[in-house]
N, C-alpha and C positions, 0 to 999 in steps of 0.2 A: 565442417563439423557442426553438430547441433547440440545445444545445451538444453537439458530438461531438468525440472525439479520434481523430485519424488519424495514420498512419504514411506518410510519403512514400517511395515505392519507386523514383522516377524523378526525375532533376534537373528534367525539364520540369514536373512537377507543381507545383513552387514557383512557377514562372512562370505557370502556369494559375491558381493560387490568387490571385496578385497581380492578374491580369486580372479575375478574378471580384470581387475586392474593389474595384477601380476602377469596376466596373459597379454597385456597391452590391447585389450579389446576396448576398455573404457578408462577413463581418468576421473577420479573422484576429486571434486573441487571442494575446498574448504570455504564455508561461508561465514561471514560475521553475523552474530545475532544482533538484530537491531532492536532498539529500545522503542516501545510504543510512544508515539508522539501524538499529542492532542491536536485536534483539528485546527484550533486557534494558533498553536505553536508552529504548525506546519505551514500555515499560510500568512503568518504575521509579516507585515511589511511588503506583501506582494503587490498591493495597490496603495495608492497615496491616500492620506487621511481625508483629503477633499473628496476624492472618488468614493471612499468608504462612506462618508456622510451622505452624499448624494444617493448612493445605492440604498442606504438605510432609510432615507426619507421616501424613496420610491417604494420599497418593501412595505413600509408603514401605510402609505397611500393605497397600495394594492390591497392590503389586508382590510383596511376600512371599507374599500369598495366591495370586496368580497363579502364581508359581513353584512353590508347594506343590501346586497342582492340575494343573500341566502334566506 
């Protein structure tokens, strides 16, 4: 079985999907609506605070070098 996600662009499409489901050709799966999560919330706690500080320092250094060479 293969699962695909589709976007219905016509009200008739919903009716057709129901008919296909009744014929046991397809099965319509219910999906949970997900709430938009900010980037910082999504990745909070993924790396340690120490690693985050090192990464931040590296990025700052790289930006300074980039600005100096631009």
